N, C-alpha and C positions, 0 to 999 in steps of 0.2 A: 538264229537266235535274235538278230536285230529285228527281223520282221515280227517275231513273237512279242518282243518288248514294245514294238510300235503298236501292235494291236491292243495289247494290255493298256498302254498309256492312252490310246484313243478311246477305248471303252470307258476307262476310268474318268477321263475328262468329259465325256458325253454324259455320264451319270451325274457328275458334279454340276455340270451346266444345267441339267434338268432340275436338280434340287435348288440351285440358286434362282433360276427363273420362277420356280413354283413358290419359293419364299417371297419373292417380290410380289407375286400375284396375291399371295395370302395377306400381305400387308395392305395391299389395295383393297381387298375384299373386307378386311377388318375395318379399315377407314370408312368404307362405304356403309357398312353395317352400323358403325357408331354414328355416322351422319344421319342415317335413317332413324335410329333411336332418338337422337336429339330432335329431329324434325317432328316425330310423333309426339314427343313431350310438349314441344312448342304448340302444335296444333291442338292438343288437349287443353292447354291453358287458354288459348285463344277461343276455343269452343265454349269453355266455362265463362269467359268474359262476355261472349255473344249471348249466351243464355241469360246472364245477369242483366244485360241491356234489354233483352226482350221482355223480361219480367218487369223491369222498371217502366218500359214503354207501355205495357198493358196497364200497369198501375196508374200511370199518368193519364192514359186515355179514359180510364174509369173515373178518375177524380175530375177530369175536365167535363165529362158528361154530367156528373153530379152537380158541378158548379153551374153549368149551363141551365140545368133544371131549376136550381135554386134561384138563379137570376130571373128566369122566366116567371117563377112563382112570385118573386118580389115585385116584378113589374106589373103582374096581373093584380096582385093584392094591394098595390100601392094606391092610396087614395090621392086624388088631386087636391092639393091644398090651395085654397083660395085665400088671398090676402084679406085680412080684416079691414073692413071699411072704417076709417076714422075721419072725424071732422078735421078741418084744417087747424082749428084752435087746439085740439088735443094733440095733434102731431107737433105743433109749434111748442106747446108746453113740454112735451116729452123731449124734444131736441134741446130745449133750454136746460132741462134737468141733466141730460147727458153731458152737456157742455160744462155744467158746474161740478160734475163728478158724482152725481147721484144717479140712481136708477129710476 
């Protein structure tokens, strides 16, 4: 009878041990799965940010190209302004008027 009870207790403890170990493994698996889900969410948000940055980068490149074209056009169309030739007496009288507060 003692041997029979020993076998029954041994089988019972073996089954309980397997269930306890599998429960711990299930907890670890659940934790890993939740970590994977969190990482996927984070990568999605980062990917969205990267796409936004790419769009703004393309927009900035286009505007820079347009600005360069405009500056080239301005430089080409810009006329060289030559200073007006004035006699020394006209220049002197103008400076006197400026000094007195007139134009």
